[in-house]
C-alpha positions in Angstrom: 79.9 157.3 94.2 82.4 159.3 96.3 86.0 158.2 96.2 87.7 156.9 99.3 90.8 158.9 100.1 93.6 158.9 102.6 91.6 161.5 104.7 88.2 159.8 104.6 89.6 156.3 105.0 93.0 156.4 106.7 95.4 153.6 106.0 94.7 150.5 108.1 97.8 148.5 109.0 97.2 145.1 110.7 100.2 143.7 112.5 101.3 140.3 113.8 104.1 139.8 116.2 107.1 138.0 114.9 107.8 135.0 117.2 110.8 135.3 119.5 111.2 139.1 118.8 109.7 142.5 119.5 109.4 142.9 115.7 106.0 143.3 114.0 104.9 142.4 110.5 102.3 144.8 109.2 99.9 144.1 106.4 98.1 146.7 104.3 96.8 147.7 100.9 98.8 149.7 98.3 99.6 153.1 99.7 98.4 156.0 97.5 96.4 153.7 95.2 94.0 155.2 92.7 91.7 152.4 91.5 88.2 151.2 91.2 87.8 148.2 93.3 85.2 146.0 94.9 84.7 148.5 97.7 84.4 151.5 95.4 86.7 154.2 94.0 90.0 154.9 95.6 91.8 158.2 95.2 94.5 158.0 97.9 97.5 160.3 98.5 100.8 158.5 98.4 102.7 160.9 100.7 99.9 160.8 103.3 99.8 157.0 103.3 103.6 156.7 103.5 103.6 159.1 106.4 101.0 156.9 108.1 103.4 154.0 107.6 106.2 155.9 109.2 103.9 157.0 112.1 103.0 153.4 112.6 106.7 152.8 113.2 107.7 150.9 110.1 111.3 151.0 108.9 110.9 148.8 105.9 108.2 148.6 103.2 107.9 145.5 101.1 106.0 146.0 97.9 104.5 142.8 96.4 102.7 144.4 93.4 104.2 144.1 89.9 105.7 147.0 88.0 102.7 147.3 85.8 100.4 147.5 88.8 102.5 150.4 90.3 101.7 152.2 87.1 98.0 151.1 86.9 97.5 152.2 90.6 99.0 155.6 89.9 101.9 155.0 92.4 104.9 154.7 90.0 106.8 157.2 92.4 106.3 154.9 95.4 109.9 153.6 95.5 111.4 157.1 95.3 109.0 158.7 97.9 109.4 155.7 100.3 113.2 156.1 100.2 113.0 159.9 100.5 110.9 159.4 103.7 113.5 157.2 105.2 111.9 153.8 104.6 114.0 150.9 103.4 112.1 149.7 100.3 112.1 146.2 98.9 110.3 145.1 95.7 109.4 141.4 95.6 106.7 141.2 92.9 104.1 138.4 92.8 101.3 138.2 90.2 97.9 139.3 91.6 96.0 136.5 93.2 98.9 134.1 92.7 101.6 132.5 94.8 105.3 133.3 94.9 107.1 132.0 91.8 110.7 131.3 90.9 111.5 135.0 90.4 110.2 135.7 93.8 112.2 132.8 95.3 115.4 134.2 93.9 114.7 137.7 95.3 113.6 136.1 98.6 117.0 134.5 99.1 118.4 138.0 99.9 115.2 139.6 101.3 114.3 136.9 103.8 117.5 137.1 105.9 117.3 140.9 105.9 113.7 140.9 107.0 114.3 138.4 109.8 117.3 140.4 111.0 115.2 143.5 111.1 112.5 141.6 113.1 115.1 140.2 115.4 116.1 143.9 116.1 112.6 144.6 117.1 111.7 146.6 114.0 108.4 146.9 112.3 108.1 146.0 108.6 105.1 146.3 106.3 104.1 144.1 103.4 101.6 145.3 101.0 99.9 144.3 97.8 97.1 145.9 95.9 94.3 145.1 98.3 96.3 144.0 101.3 94.9 140.5 101.5 96.2 137.8 99.2 99.8 138.4 98.6 100.4 140.5 101.7 98.9 137.8 103.9 100.8 135.1 102.1 104.2 136.7 102.6 103.4 137.6 106.3 102.5 134.0 106.9 105.6 132.9 105.0 107.8 135.0 107.4 106.0 133.4 110.4 106.6 129.9 109.2 110.2 130.7 108.5 110.4 131.7 112.1 109.3 128.3 113.2 105.5 128.7 113.5 103.3 125.9 112.4 101.7 126.8 109.0 98.1 126.4 110.3 98.9 128.7 113.2 100.5 131.2 110.8 97.4 131.3 108.6 95.2 131.7 111.7 97.4 134.5 113.1 97.4 136.6 109.9 93.7 135.9 109.3 92.8 136.9 112.8 94.8 140.1 112.5 93.5 141.0 109.0 90.4 139.0 108.0 90.3 137.8 104.5 94.1 137.4 104.1 95.6 134.6 102.1 92.6 134.8 99.7 93.0 131.8 97.3 93.2 128.1 97.7 96.6 128.2 96.0 98.0 130.8 98.5 96.7 128.7 101.4 98.3 125.5 99.9 101.5 127.4 99.4 101.7 128.1 103.1 100.6 124.7 104.3 103.1 123.0 102.0 106.0 124.9 103.6 106.3 122.5 106.5 
């Protein structure tokens, strides 16, 4: 089976507009990942994918994968390269297929106001996890709910933009219980 690369399968970023702003929340999978997944082999180029993120207009990249996943996916240098390319980089790890926990909540206390300020300024931010569905969709929906959107509408919005997001029952419950 031929590996999917940044050239054969360019990075797909699905965005949702942040209510009350010109800002956009983008969702995608891990840039530069090297992995064997459900859809086959991935052998992506990190620099090419980060350039695609910049070209999309993002100013901030929010990484939701854990440190061990950065290593497993072959993207340990993601933080350094993202910053070198001029992206503001935030690391808010969540366990794969899980919901935000207490560690995330502590980090979110600082990250959330910053992300909302950027959205208020009309900036584009990107949230990514390994596959760009579960954790990325959950955090995108979280931002929408924090901006006053009904949780059901937030789920519908992220799922319309990026089908399959908010993958697990627990992730869906997390969003629905925010209100």
